[in-house]
N, C-alpha and C positions, 0 to 999 in steps of 0.2 A: 820367382817360387811357384810352384805345382800349386795346383788351384786347391789340393785336399790340404795341403800345408796351411796354406791362408785360412780356411775352414776352421783348423785345426784353432789356428791363432786366435783367430775371431772369437771362437767359442769359448775359448781359455777368457779373453776379457772379458767376455760379458757373465761368464760362471763369478770371476774375480770380482766386476762389477755389483755384481746382483750381491754377492757374498758381504762384501764391504760397505755399499752403502748404508743397511740400517745399522751398522756399526760407526760410522760416521756420523750417521743421523742420531746416534743413541748417544755417542760424543760430545757432540754439539750441544746437544740437549742437556748435558749435564752429566751423564750416567758415568759410572766408573764399574770396575771390577775389583770387590772385595774379597782380597787372596784368604782374609783371616776367615773370612765366613760363608767365602766359595760362593756367593753371588753380585749380581748386577745391581749396583744401588744408586740410587737418586743423589747426587751431592747438595751440600750446602755451601754456604757463605759467611766468610767470618770477616766482622768488619772491626776494624780497633782507631779509638783516633784519644791522643794524649792532652793532657798539659801539663808541658809546654812539649810542641810539636818535635818532630825531627828526633824521635827514638828510635832506636833497632829493636827489632822484633825476631824471635825465637820462640820456633813451633817445634815443639818434642824434642830443642835441640838444634836444630837448624835453622842454621838465619836466614830473614826472608828478602827478597831481593832490593826491598823500599822501605824507606823508615816511615814513619806516621804524619799521618793517616793514610791507611792503607784499606784494602780490599783484597782479601785472600779467597779467591775461586774455588772450586770444583775439589772441597774437601769433602772426602767420606764421613760419612756421620759417624761420631766417637766420641771421646774424650780427649781434648788437649792439650798439655801442657805448656802454657803462654808464657812468658819471661818478656821482660820489658828495661830496654836499658838505655841509662843515658847518662853522659858524665856529669858527674857533680850531685847528681841525685840517687837516691834510693832505687835499687830493682826493686822490680812490681812482679808478683808471680802468682799465678791462678790458672785454676783448669777452666777449661770451659767446653761448655757440651756444644757439638755441631750437629745440628738435627737434619734428615734428608728434607731439600728441598725448602728448606726456610733459611731466612738470615738470622746471624746473632749478633748483635749490638753489643760491642764492648768500648762504649762510648764515654766521654767524662773520666776518663782514667786520669786519677790526678799521681803527679809523680813527684813527690817528698823533695824537696831538696836538703844537701848536708851543708850546715852550716854551723858556726862558733856562736856559741851566745856572747851576746852584748851588752854592756852593764851602761843602761840608759840614767838612771836614778840613784846617787850612791848615800846609804845610809842604813838605819835601824828601822826598817818597815814592820810594821805591826800586821796591817791590813791593805788588802788591795782591792778595790772595785772597778766597773767597768761603767760607761754610762752609754746609757742604751740608745742606739742610733747613730752616734757621733765617734769623734776620734780622741777622746778625751776619758780619762780616767781620775781616780780620786785615789789617797792612800794616806797612812795614818803615818806619818814621819816621826820619830822621837829622838830629839838630845838632851842634852846636857842643858838645855835653855827652857825648851817648850814640848811639850805634843800639841803634836798640831796635823789636821785634814786641810791638806794641798791639792789644789786642782790641775791636772798636766794636760797641756792640750798640745797633741802631737803633730799641728798641720803650724802652729806658730812656735812652737817649740817654748813656750811660755808656763811657768809653774805660777800659781797664786794661793795663798793660804788662805782658805775660808775661815778655819777656825783654829784656836789655838788656847791652851789651858799648862797647867803647870807639869813638870816635867814627869812627875811622880804621878799624874792623875792619865792612867792608860782610857783610852776613847773607846769604845767599844759598838762595832756597826750592831744597828738593832734588825732594818730592815728596808727595804726600798716601798715606795708608796705603790698601789696598783698602775698608777701611769710613768711609773719608772722615773719623774721629775722632783720626786724629794726623799730625801734618807733621811730616816732617823737615827739620833745616835744617843749613847749613854756615859756618862763621865762621872769622877770624884762621886760614886757609890749610886745617890739615888737624884742625879741633876741630867735634865735632858735637853736635846737642841734637834733642828733638822735643818738641813743644807737643801736648800733651793737650788735646784741647775742651774732653769734657764736664768735666774739673776744671779750668781754666783754668789751667792752672801750664806749665812748663816744663822738662826734665829734661836735665840735661848729659850728655856721654857722654866726660869725661876720659880711659877707657882707650883708646878705639878711636883715637888721635892717634898711639899707636905704630905701627900697623899702616899708616899710610901709605896708604890705600884709595883706589885710584885709581875704582873706583865703589861705592858704596851705595844698595839696596833693600830696600824692604819687600817680605815675603811678601805678595802681595797677598791670599790668603785668611788671613794671620795677622796681628793687629797688635801683636802681642808677640815677633815675630820680624823681625831684618833681616839681610842677606846682604852682605856683601862682598868685594870682588876684590883681590887685592893680591898682585902677585909669582908672578903663575902659581897661585895658590888661592885657593877659595874658599872662604868662610868663612861658619859660623852665628852668627847675635849675639842672644842674648836680652835684650832692647830697654831689659827692668828692670834682671836684675843685671850687666849686660855679658858673661857668660860667653857664651866665643867657642870655637868650635872647626872646625878644617878638616873640609870635606865632600868636597871636590874638588880633585885638582890637573892644573891643562894651562892651555896659553895660550887666555887666554877676551878677545874685545873687550866685549862686554855679556852679559846675563843679566836673567833674567825670572821669577821663583819664581812659582808657584800648588801651595801646599803640598808632597807629595813628588814635583809634577812640575817639574824644571828644563829650560829653555828657554834656549842658549848659542849665541851667534855666534861663529864659530872661522876663520880664512882659511888655507888651505895655498896652493902654486906653482898650483894649476891651479882654485883658486876661492873663493867666500866660502859659508859652509854655515850655515843655520841647523839647528841639532840638539836632540833632545830624548832625557830620560833621567830613570830615578825615582833619588832619593835611597837607595833601601832595594837598586836594583840597578844599581852604574855598568857592566854589562856590557851594559844593554839599550839600547842606541847608537841613534838612529836621524836620520837626518841627510837633509836636504832642501838641492838647490844652489839657491842667490840667484840672480836672474837678471842681473847685475853683480857683477864682479872689485871691490870697494868698501872701504869704511868701514862699517860697521853699527852702527846700536844700538837698542831697543825703545823702545815709546811706549807710553802706557796703552790699556788697551783692554777692553771687557767680557770676561767670563771664559772665553767660549766660542772667542773669537779672539785672533789673535797679530797686532801691528802692528809693523814692522822699518821704519827711517828710513835710508834712502841717502844718510850726509850727502855725499858727493861730487857726486852728482847729483840732489839736490833732490828726491826721487823716496820716498814712502811704498806697503811692498807691503802688502796684508792678508789674512790664511787662515783658517780655521776651523782649530782644533787637532788638530782628527781631517786633515791632511792629510797627515801623515806614512804614514797607513796607505793613500795612494795610490799608483796608478804613478809615475814620472818625468812620462811625458806628461800623467798627470790633474791633476798637480802644477802644472802650469807653467799647464794652462789653467784653473784655478782660483784661482789668487793675483791677486786686484783691484789693477792698479797704478793710482797718481793720483800727477800730477803736482804734490807738495806740500810745504811745507818743518816747517808745522805742522797740529795738529788740536785741533779743543774736541769733544769729546762731549754730546751732552745728558746734564741729571741722571739720567731710567730709563736711559742707556747704548741706548737704539732709535735713534741716530742720531749724525751727526756731521759738523763742517763743516771740510772741508780746505782750506787757501789757500795760496799760494804768493806771490811779490811783487807780479802783478797779477791771480790768477786766483783765486776761489771755488769750490767744489763743494759740493753738498751730497749725503749719503752718509746710507740709512737698511738699517738694518742686518736690519731683520724680510724684505726681501727682496733685500737683496743689492744693492740699485741705486745705482749712483753718475752723478750730470749735473752736467755746468757750468751755473753760476747766472751768473757775470757776469764780465766781465774791464773793468778800470779800467786807467787813463792812469798813476797813483801807486802808490807804494808800500804795498799795505796790510800791518799793524802787527797785525791782531787780528781775528779773525770769530768771532759766536756765533751762536746759535739762541735764537730770544726763543720761549721757551717757550707749547704750547699754541696755536702761530699758527705762517704759513707765510711768516715775518720772518727775514731775515738780519740782523743789526746788524754792522756791520763798521769798524773805522778805515783811512783812506786818506788818508796824509801826515798834514796837521793836521786833517780833517776828519770828523767820526763821520756815519754814513751808514747809514740802513735801507733793504733791499731786499726786495718780496714774490718767495718761490718760484714758479715756474710757466713754462708754455713759451709761451706767449702773446706776440703782436704784442708790446702795450701794457705795459711794464712798470712798475711802481708802486717808483721810488727817488728815495728824497727825503735832502739834507742836512739833518741833526736839527741841528748846532754847527760852528761852525770856532773855532778856538783859534790864539794866538799858537805853542804848541808843546802836542803831543796826545801823550802815550805809548804803550805797548802794552799797558798795563792796563785790562781792561774785562772787567765781569760785570752782568751783569742780576736785580735781586731777585728771591724767589721768587715773586713774583704777577704778574713779566713789567710791574710800572708803571714801575719805576725803574732807569735806566741809569747805573751808576757808572762812574767812567776817572778819570782822572791826569793832570795838563797844568799847561798856564800859560794865563791870560786874564789880561788887560791888568797889573796888577801883582797877581794872586793867581796863586799853585803851593799845588796841593794834591789833595787829592780832590775830584771835581766829583760832583753829582747831575742828574739830569734826568727830567723826568717824559715820558713817552710815551704813558701812558692812564689 
């Protein structure tokens, strides 16, 4: 080969090398040309993990080469429609943003299992209450012979009757004690009893009948004390001995006790008030004017918060207990208002689900954040947070549904089951795998179980 030709070939190789080397380096460094923007951009990474594993991943409708868990590299900065599918589970879909030189983590994606409700306890069930921190629940069972409170242990599959009365006497659940170890119930008009969960036995409180209490609540910090309101007097009651003493005399609509701290609602001609005083000093009364002139009652809340419900306007107001130390202007601004008539707190009291007939709100106690999750066209009967996840389970009319939290355009909202009749009772087991609810399906009525993961 002629020397001049060889030199030309060498020169071409050098030019090609010099031209391609920067491109190869840029490519190896994660740069790609974005034809949509007509510019070179540093790519990002998308990591997807699901529970359970082994799910198919589609990125903008293109199937990925591997199943979850998966790491997708060299993605141009953009919004990607991610769809995850697995046999026997609902498809999960969401838009995820990939940013330049950053890794987007879509981990802990919980796939919801498709399953059918299974009848666990047959019969007419009036109410159903989970026992905190365990694998047991209490329920009010009614038949032609008795109205009873039964405890069911899912580990041993054993049922035990803790309390019973005549079948025409409805047993009303009132509330749990602050430590969730005692349940207060009312039956046959003014008869009271409490269920001791640790002892698995009931204690009737016959002496309380004579007081005709309008309201009866636990001391939220002392499961040995009850407080009752009767004829404009507030009484302290020893739950074991039923020894009773008056501690306050004034017209009160409702009250909430935290140790020596008494919070109560009063109404005067100029408005409704939330008040605070201590049992040791009845002169140290502090008052906060509530937003509406209405009828209020307290609802359970973490011990650092107060929650009152406006029964007339179906509105709740949430405030820190130190709200009484603020000025009147500050008080109005720091009271969180939500259009809701019911609330369900998470087990750790770090969050809550508020709901009314057609709306569900999610509340984070850690940052005092409240936002609307969804609006539906049917009556919402109950809504609870699925622990350790971003899902809310709710009953709307006669359907059981699950919706994922988030502000994305694509919401994962699935119908889990539809019954002939679905009650208001709803809870999730401590592992977040099973949902329990009451209703009627076909010819079967009672407590149903539904597996979701």
